[in-house]
C-alpha positions in Angstrom: 0.0 0.0 0.0 1.2 3.5 -0.8 1.6 5.6 2.2 1.0 9.4 2.1 3.7 11.8 3.1 2.9 14.0 6.1 3.0 17.2 3.9 1.1 16.9 0.7 2.1 20.5 -0.2 5.8 19.8 0.2 5.5 16.6 -1.8 3.5 18.0 -4.7 5.1 21.5 -5.0 7.3 22.2 -8.0 10.0 24.9 -8.2 11.0 26.9 -11.2 11.7 24.6 -14.1 9.1 22.1 -13.0 11.3 19.8 -10.9 10.1 18.8 -7.4 12.8 19.1 -4.8 13.5 17.8 -1.4 13.8 20.0 1.6 17.6 20.0 1.1 17.0 21.4 -2.4 18.0 18.3 -4.3 15.7 16.9 -7.0 13.4 14.2 -5.7 14.4 10.8 -7.3 11.9 9.1 -9.5 10.2 6.0 -8.2 7.3 3.8 -9.2 5.3 5.2 -6.3 6.0 8.8 -7.0 5.2 8.4 -10.7 2.0 6.6 -10.0 0.9 9.2 -7.4 1.6 12.0 -9.9 -0.3 10.3 -12.6 -3.3 9.8 -10.4 -3.2 13.4 -9.3 -3.1 14.5 -12.9 -6.1 12.3 -13.8 -8.0 13.5 -10.7 -7.4 17.1 -11.8 -7.8 17.0 -15.5 -9.2 13.6 -16.5 -7.8 10.5 -18.1 -7.4 12.0 -21.5 -4.8 14.4 -20.1 -2.5 11.5 -19.1 0.5 10.9 -21.3 4.1 10.2 -20.6 5.0 13.6 -22.0 2.6 15.4 -19.7 3.5 13.3 -16.8 7.2 14.1 -17.4 6.3 17.8 -17.2 4.5 17.2 -13.9 7.5 15.4 -12.5 10.1 17.6 -13.9 11.8 14.9 -16.0 12.0 13.6 -19.5 9.2 11.4 -20.6 11.7 8.6 -21.4 12.8 8.6 -17.7 9.4 7.2 -16.8 10.0 4.1 -19.0 12.9 3.1 -16.6 10.1 2.4 -14.1 7.2 1.5 -16.3 8.1 -0.2 -19.6 4.8 1.1 -21.2 1.7 2.9 -20.4 -0.2 -0.3 -19.7 2.0 -1.0 -16.8 1.5 2.5 -15.5 -2.3 2.0 -15.7 -2.0 -1.2 -13.7 -0.2 0.8 -11.0 -3.1 3.3 -11.0 -5.6 0.4 -10.6 -3.5 -0.8 -7.7 -3.7 2.7 -6.1 -7.5 2.6 -6.4 -7.5 -0.8 -4.7 -5.4 0.6 -1.9 -8.0 3.4 -1.4 -10.8 0.8 -1.4 -9.3 -1.3 1.4 -10.8 -1.0 4.9 -9.6 -2.3 8.2 -11.8 -5.3 9.2 -12.2 -5.9 12.9 -12.2 -9.6 14.0 -15.2 -8.7 16.1 -17.4 -8.1 13.0 -19.5 -10.8 11.5 -19.4 -11.7 7.8 -22.3 -9.4 7.0 -20.7 -6.3 8.6 -17.4 -7.1 6.8 -19.2 -7.1 3.5 -21.0 -3.9 4.4 -17.7 -2.1 5.3 -16.0 -3.4 2.1 -18.9 -2.1 0.1 -18.7 1.4 1.6 -14.9 1.3 1.1 -15.4 0.6 -2.6 -17.8 3.5 -3.0 -15.5 5.9 -1.2 -12.7 4.9 -3.5 -14.8 5.6 -6.6 -15.9 9.0 -5.3 -12.4 9.9 -4.4 -11.2 9.3 -8.0 -14.3 9.8 -10.1 -12.4 10.6 -13.3 -10.4 7.4 -13.2 -13.2 5.1 -12.0 -14.8 4.5 -15.4 -11.5 2.9 -16.5 -11.2 1.0 -13.3 -14.8 -0.3 -13.6 -14.1 -2.2 -16.8 -10.5 -3.2 -16.0 -10.0 -6.8 -15.1 -8.6 -7.0 -11.6 -5.9 -9.5 -12.5 -2.9 -7.7 -11.0 -1.6 -9.3 -7.8 -3.4 -6.6 -5.8 -6.6 -7.1 -7.8 -6.5 -10.9 -7.3 -5.9 -10.4 -3.6 -8.9 -8.0 -3.4 -11.2 -10.5 -5.1 -9.9 -13.3 -3.0 -10.6 -11.4 0.2 -14.3 -10.7 -0.6 -14.9 -14.3 -1.7 -13.1 -15.4 1.4 -15.6 -13.6 3.6 -18.5 -15.4 1.9 -16.8 -18.8 2.1 -15.9 -18.4 5.7 -19.6 -17.6 6.4 -20.4 -21.0 5.1 -21.6 -20.4 1.6 -20.7 -22.9 -1.0 -18.1 -22.0 -3.6 -20.9 -21.6 -6.2 -22.9 -19.3 -3.9 -19.8 -17.3 -2.9 -19.1 -16.7 -6.6 -22.7 -15.7 -7.3 -23.0 -13.3 -4.4 -19.6 -11.8 -5.1 -20.8 -11.0 -8.6 -24.1 -9.6 -7.5 -22.4 -7.3 -5.0 -20.0 -6.3 -7.8 -22.9 -5.5 -10.1 -24.5 -3.2 -7.5 -21.3 -1.5 -6.4 -20.0 -0.9 -10.0 -23.3 0.4 -11.2 -23.9 2.7 -8.2 -20.4 4.1 -8.3 -20.5 4.7 -12.1 -23.9 6.5 -11.7 -22.5 8.7 -8.9 -19.1 9.4 -10.4 -19.7 9.6 -14.1 -23.2 8.5 -14.8 -26.6 9.8 -15.6 -26.3 13.4 -14.4 -22.9 13.8 -16.0 -23.1 11.6 -19.0 -24.0 12.5 -22.7 -27.2 14.4 -23.2 -29.7 14.6 -26.0 -29.2 17.3 -28.7 -32.5 18.8 -27.7 -33.3 17.7 -24.1 -36.8 17.8 -22.7 -37.1 21.0 -20.7 -37.9 21.0 -17.0 -41.0 23.0 -17.8 -42.2 20.2 -20.0 -41.4 17.5 -17.4 -43.4 19.4 -14.8 -46.4 19.9 -17.2 -46.5 16.5 -18.8 -44.6 13.9 -16.8 -46.0 14.1 -13.3 -44.4 11.0 -11.9 -40.9 12.1 -12.9 -41.5 15.6 -11.6 -42.6 14.3 -8.2 -39.5 12.1 -7.9 -37.0 14.5 -9.4 -35.9 16.2 -6.2 -34.8 12.9 -4.7 -32.4 12.4 -7.7 -30.2 15.2 -6.4 -26.7 14.5 -5.0 -27.7 15.2 -1.4 -29.8 12.0 -1.6 -27.1 9.7 -3.1 -25.8 8.5 0.3 -29.2 7.4 1.5 -30.0 5.8 -1.9 -26.8 3.8 -1.9 -27.3 2.6 1.7 -30.9 1.6 1.0 -29.9 -0.5 -2.1 -26.9 -2.0 -0.3 -29.0 -3.1 2.7 -31.6 -4.6 0.4 -28.9 -6.6 -1.3 -27.3 -7.7 2.0 -30.6 -8.6 3.5 -31.3 -11.0 0.6 -27.9 -12.6 1.0 -28.5 -12.9 4.8 -31.9 -14.6 4.1 -30.1 -17.1 1.9 -27.6 -17.7 4.6 -30.2 -18.3 7.3 -32.0 -20.8 5.0 -29.0 -23.0 4.7 -27.2 -25.4 7.0 -23.4 -25.9 6.9 -22.2 -29.5 6.7 -18.4 -30.2 6.3 -17.9 -26.9 4.5 -20.8 -27.3 2.1 -24.2 -25.7 2.3 -27.4 -27.6 2.1 -30.9 -26.3 1.9 -32.8 -26.8 5.2 -36.2 -28.6 4.7 
């Protein structure tokens, strides 16, 4: 996991000529961690389309080719950014929590990660989590379900269902409906009020101040369904059987 420095301003500040320097005045050495952090900061600020090795070199105060000493190509850099996202999604799980609370905390950690990096999340959402960090993240969630007594098949099913909900919810909040492409001639608010009464009545609750409550309602509905399935099954030698 990448640890943050105590002073973000000192770490991110550039002097004349664009090269970040240490307190002693010497140029800060390049590292995979520093490059990835600068790339994520650039994407957070200006969007994924702004990320290039040339632009990243400007941010770091180095030649673009210097970046290739740490990342052989852009694909490897993007993998590093995915790993940074996963680091932000991780939460500390107390041994006192049951499996349901662990899933709940992990879900909230995933959403917080997406909202922290909304301009990178659309890329993350469709990226296969097949880096070592990604595989470990998936393994951990499935492990919670298997340790709860679900069969391997059920653990896989519920893992995917949770993923469907979290990815869709995070995309909607970070880069979805309200911020996505619009019609060339959108229906006006006046027309909606006059002719589409149901939408007009519900519209105030589509605003961002209701996102948190909406997310929690949907998550709790999903978890309640998984909990009902858990209660309706008995655990025998690590396998689940339907109680009759």
